[in-house]
C-alpha positions, 0 to 999 in steps of 0.5 A: 262159801266165799272167803272174806276179803280183809278190808284194805287199810288206809294209807297213813297220812303225814301232813306235818312231814310236807310242812317240815320238809317245806320249812327245812327247804326254805331255811337252807335256801334262805341263808342269804335273805337277810333283807327281805325277811319281813316281806317273807314273813308277811307272805307266810302269814298270807298263805297261812290265812289262805290255807285256813280257808277250805279250798283246793289251794289250802294244802299248797298255801300251807306249804308255801307258808312253811317255805316262806317262814323257813326262809325268813327264819334263816335270814333273821338268824343269819342277820342276828349272827352277823350283826352281833356286837362281839363279832363286829368288834373282833372284825375291826380289832383282830390285828390289835397286839393288845389283849382285852379283858373279857368278862362273861360266863362259861357256856360249857365245861372247859376242854382239858384233854389231849394237850388242848385247853379251850373255853366256850364263853358267853361274853358280856363285856370287854375292857381295854384294847380299844374296847370298853362296855358291854359287848355280847356275843359267844367266843371260843378261846384256846388257852396255851401252856399247861399251867394251872389256874390261879389258886388251883392245881388243874383247869377246873372250869365248868359250865356257868362259872363267871370268868375274866380272861386276857385274850386276843379275839378274831373272826372265825376262819379256816383254811381256803383249800378246797374240801378242808374243814369249814371252821366258819360254818361250824362257828355259825352253826354253834353261834360262836362270834369270835375265836380267841387265844389266851397265852396262859391259864394264869390269865384267867380268874374264876370268880364263882358261879353265875346266876344260870338257873338251878338246873343248868347249875346242878347238871354242871356240878353232876358232871364235875362229880362224874369226871372226878369219879372217873379220874379217881377210880380209872387209869387215865387213857383210852378206857377212861375216855370212852367211859366218860364219852359214854356216860357223860357225853364228854368225848374230849378224852377220846384220842383221834385214832380211837374215834376214827376206828369207831367210825370205820366200824360204824359204831360211833353212835355208841359214844352218844345217846343211843337207843341202847343206852335209853333202853338200859336206863329206862329198864333199870329205873323200871325195875327199881321202882317196880321192886320198891312197891311204893304204891300201885302206880308203880306196877302199870306200864304207863306209870313206870314210864311217867316216873322214868321220863323225868329221870331220863330227862335229868340224865340227858341234861347232865350229858355235855354236848360234844363239839364233835357231833356238831362238826360232823353235822351238814351245814345249814341253819340251826332253824332247820335242825329242829326238823 
C-alpha cells in the first residue's frame, strides 16, 4: 500500500507587507515633496479607486496608492514642521541678546543627571525679546548651573507641568563635519522646532500641573514616585541608573561608558522594553490573578491575558521615552516609523 503524501501547505500570503513597504518607501522619498502633496493625495485616491476594481492592475494600483500616500504624508509633515510659528520666530531672532519669557507645558520629565539639565517644552506663548503672543511649537531648553528651582531644593519638573522660562531660542544645528551627529535630523524626528538656553534654574518657575489628561498626569506621578523610591533606597551611581533605566525607561542616569559597554556586548536592549520584561510582568500578573481565585475567568488563558494587558499598557505608559533611542534610530520621517 503506497504511503500517503502529506498535502503541500500553501504559502502564507502577506498582502499588507507589500503595502507597508510601498508606504515606507514613499515616505522616505517624499521628504522634499512639500508643494506637490495635494497632487500626490489625489493620485493616491485615484489609484485606490482603481485598486478596488477587480482587474489585473488592482494590486499594482494599491501599491502605487500606498507609495503616493506615503510621499504625500512625508511632505505634509515636513511642511508643518518647517512652517511652525516657533521655528520661524527662532530663525529670525536667534542672534538676539535679550531672552524672551517662554510659557508652555513640559512635554516630558526634565533631565537632571550627569551634570546636565534639560527641559522638553511645548511652547504656547512668547513675550519680550521682540515676541508677543501665541507661538506654538516644541523647544528643548538646556539649563545652566546647578542651582535649584525657586522654592525647591532640586530640579523637580515633570511631564505636564506648566512652566515659564527665560531662555534664548535658535534653530537646531549640529556640526558640519562629515560623519558627525545629525542634531538637526534628530530634532526633526522628535518634532523639536527650536533649542534654547536658560542661564539658571532660578529663571524657571513651575506654575503647577496643566490640563494634560488624567492618564498622562497619573503616569507622571508614578514616575516621580518611582524615582524618589530609587533615590531613597539605592545609592547614587551606576547601579541606580541601570535600575531606573530598566524599570522606568529613564536612561539619564546611565553614564556613557556603561551605555557603550552594553552596546558592545549587544545587550543594550535590556535597558528598553524587551521581551524578557514583557514575559516577566505578564507572568507575575497571571500568577497573582490565578492565586486570587476571584472568579472562574481567572483560570483561563484568554481571560488572564485580558486582565494582564491593561496592566501591561499602564506600566509601559509610565515608562519615560528616552532620547537615546531616538538618536540611534535611522533618519526619516515619523510617518514611516509606524511600519
